N, C-alpha and C positions, 0 to 999 in steps of 0.2 A: 590555321585550321587544326593542326595537331593538338595544341593544348586544349581546345574546346572538345575535340573528339575524346581525348584522354579523360577529361573531366566528366564527360557524359558516360563513358564506360564505368568510371569509378562510382558515379551516382547510381547507375543501373545495378552494379554489383552490390552496393550498399543497400539498395532497395530490395534486391533479391534476398540478401542475408537477413534483413529485417523481417521480411515476409516469412522466411523459414523459421526464425526465432519465434515469431508470433504464432505460427502453426504448431510448433513444438510446445509453446506455452499453453495454448488452447487444448492440445491433446493431454498434457499433464493435468491441467485443470479438470478436464472431463473425466479422466481416470480417477482422480481423487474424489470427485463428487459422486461418481458412479460407484466406486468402491465403498464410500461411506454409506450410500443407500443400501448396498447389498450386504455389508458386514456390520451394520449398526448394532444388531443384537449381540453379536460376538464380542463387541467392545465392552459390554457391561455384564456379560454372563460369567459368573465365577465358577471355577472348577478347582476345589481345594486339593484334589489328588494330583494336580498339575502345577503346583506352586513353584515359582522361580525356576522354571525349566530353561536351559540355554537354547539358543537358536538351533532349529532342526527342521526336519521335513514337515512334521505336523504343525509346528509353530515357527514360522520363518524368522520372526524377531524375538522368539522366546515368550515367556509368560511373566506376569508380575506376581506380587505377594498373594493375591487372591486367585491365581491361576487363570487370569483373563489374558486372552491373546493380545500380545503387544503390537503385532502388525495391525490388527483391527483398531486398536486404540490409537495408534499413530495416524492411521488414515482418517479416523473420526476427528482426531485433534487437528489435523491439517485442514480438513473440511470446515471445521468450526472457525479456525483462524482465517481461512479465506473469506468466509462470509463476514466476519467482523472487520477484516481489513478492507473488503469491498465497500461496506457501508461507511466505515470511518473515513476512508480516502475519498469517497464520493462526497460526503458531507463537508470534509475539509476543502475540497476543490470548489464546491459551491460557495462556501464562506469566502474563500479567496476571490472568486469571481465577483461576488456581490460587493465586497469592499473595494475592489479595484474599480468597479463601475461607479460606486459612490464617490470615489476620489476624483472623478472627472466632472463632478457637478459644480466645482468652484474651488478656490484656494482654501477657504476654511475647511471644507470637507477633505481636501487632499492633505492638509496639515493634520487633521484629526486622525485620519487613517494612518499616516506616517508615524504619528506619535504612538498609536495603538500597536502598530507592528514593532516599533523599537522597544516598547515596554514589554511585550510578550517575549521577544527575542532575548531580552535582558534577564529574564527569569530562568532559574534552573529547570531544565526541561522535564527530567524525571520527577522532580519534586512537585512540579505543577500537575503532572499526570496523576500522581498519587493523591494530591489534595482534591482534585476534581472527582476522581473515582470514589474516594472516601466520602466526600460530601454528598454524592449521589447514591450512596448506600451499596456500592459494589454491584456485581452482576454483569450480564452481557450488555445491557443498555448503557450502564454507567461507563463501561470500557469504551464502547463505541463513541459516546459523547465526549469522553475525556480525550481520546485520541484525535477526534475530529476538531476539537477546540484548541488543540496545541500544534497542529500540523499545517496550518494555513499561512503563517506570516511570510515565509520565504517565497512561497508561490504568489502571494499577494504583491510582494515587492516586484517580482518579475513581471506580473501582469500589469502593474501600474506603469512600469517603464515601457512596456509594449504599447500600452494605451496612449502614452504621451507621444510616441512616434506616429501612431495612427491618426490621432487628432490633429497633429501638425502636418499631415500629408496633404498634398495638393487636391486630391479628389474629395477629401472630407471638407476642405475649405470651400471647394466649388459647390458641394451639396448645401452647405450653409448659405453660400452666396445666392443660390437659386431658391432660397426660402424653405428648405427642408428643416423640419423640427429636430430637436435633440434626440427624441425618441426614434425618429426615422433613421437618423445617422447611426444610432446605437444598434438597432436591430438589423439594419441592412449593410452596414459597413464595418462596425466595430466587432460585434459578437461573432460573425462568421470568420473574421480574421483571427480571433482569439481561440476558436475551438481546437485547432491543433495544439496550441500551447496548453490548453486545459487538459487535453488528452495525455500529453506528455507529463504534465504535472501530476495527474492522477496516477499514472503508471509509476512515477518516481516516489509518490507518497505511499503507494500500496505496500511495498516491502517494509518501509519504516513503521507503518501501522501494524503489520503482522508482528514485527519484532517487539514493539512496545506493548502490544496486547499480551504477548508471551511473558514479557518482563513484569508487567503488572500482575499477571496471574501467578507467576513464580514467587513474587514477593507477598502474595496473599491479598492483594487489593483488587483483583480482577474477577475472573469467573470462579464459580463455586467449586470446591474440591470434588463434588459428585460428577462434574462434567469432564469427559476425557480430553481436556485441552492440553496442548503441548506444554504450557507453563506448569500445569498440574503434574504431568508426567515427569517433567524434569525436577520439580520440587520433591516428588515422592522418591525419585531415584537416589537422592543425596544420602538417604539413610542406609542404602544397601550397596553403594559403589565400593566402599571400603571392604566389604565382605566378598568382593569378587564378582558381583552381579553387574557387570559392565554394560550389558545390553539394555538395561533399564534406562540409561541415560544417553547411550551412544546413538541408537536408532531414532528416537524422537528428535534428538538434537540435529542429526544429519538430515532428517526430513525437513525440519524448519530451515536449516541452512540452505539446502538445495532450493526450496521454494522461494526464499528471499533472493538468492542469486539469480534464479530464472527471471523473476519479474524485474529485478534491478537491471539485468542485461537487456531485457526488452525495452525498458524505459530509456536506457542510455542509447539504444539503437534508434528508437523513435525520435529522441531529441536530436541526434545527428542527422536524421533524415529530414526533419522539419526545419533545421537551422541552415540557411543558405550557405554560410561560410563553411560549416562543417561538411555539408553535403558535397561541396566542390573540392575537398581536400583528400 
């Protein structure tokens, strides 16, 4: 009895910790989005008399070369990154789920999906991102599509492996034995079982999508320079860091780092919670 009680307590502690991390993440997300809505005008309003001011009471993160408040621009950039990451991770998860389901239609389909996954994983990731974004003309939509089309292979592979276990389960075989169609089994047995894995996959893709959006924008293939994106702020700061204006790069970089770490931690906690072996250790 003692091992089972201990395992139950560990699982409850992990579930409570995951809930607290989720609440903290939602709070941070709400603060960023609310701050973006309230401070949006300050992010683009120049003040040439307040150019390159260091952090202080009036400007918490200092100002940039045009006198714009860097705190407002960082919040606006994080809000933009969150929306781009949300859409890109969602589309990437949907692509992975569709391809995983297609792989269950037969051996030819499974072989085709496996070949496509191996082919995409074999290509240089950042180069593929740049090529897709460049081919689509750049901009917000191009970044979303580029990130979504390059972040599904590993999740597809995991969902395929999970699907193989489900299809070979006794209750699925009994459903087929009782005359249930493939569509019935898919919507009543397979997809409900895959939803937790899709949620975890989405949360793990989210920080990668944010980072790659910032990388594309930093390299000049993503969002336009007129948008206060984190990649734009970091690219602009390079010309002034050597002159001692350290705040131009430090605060946007820290904001991006903290956002990525929060969502990565949430995804890892959710993965441990939904994985039976991890949950009992």
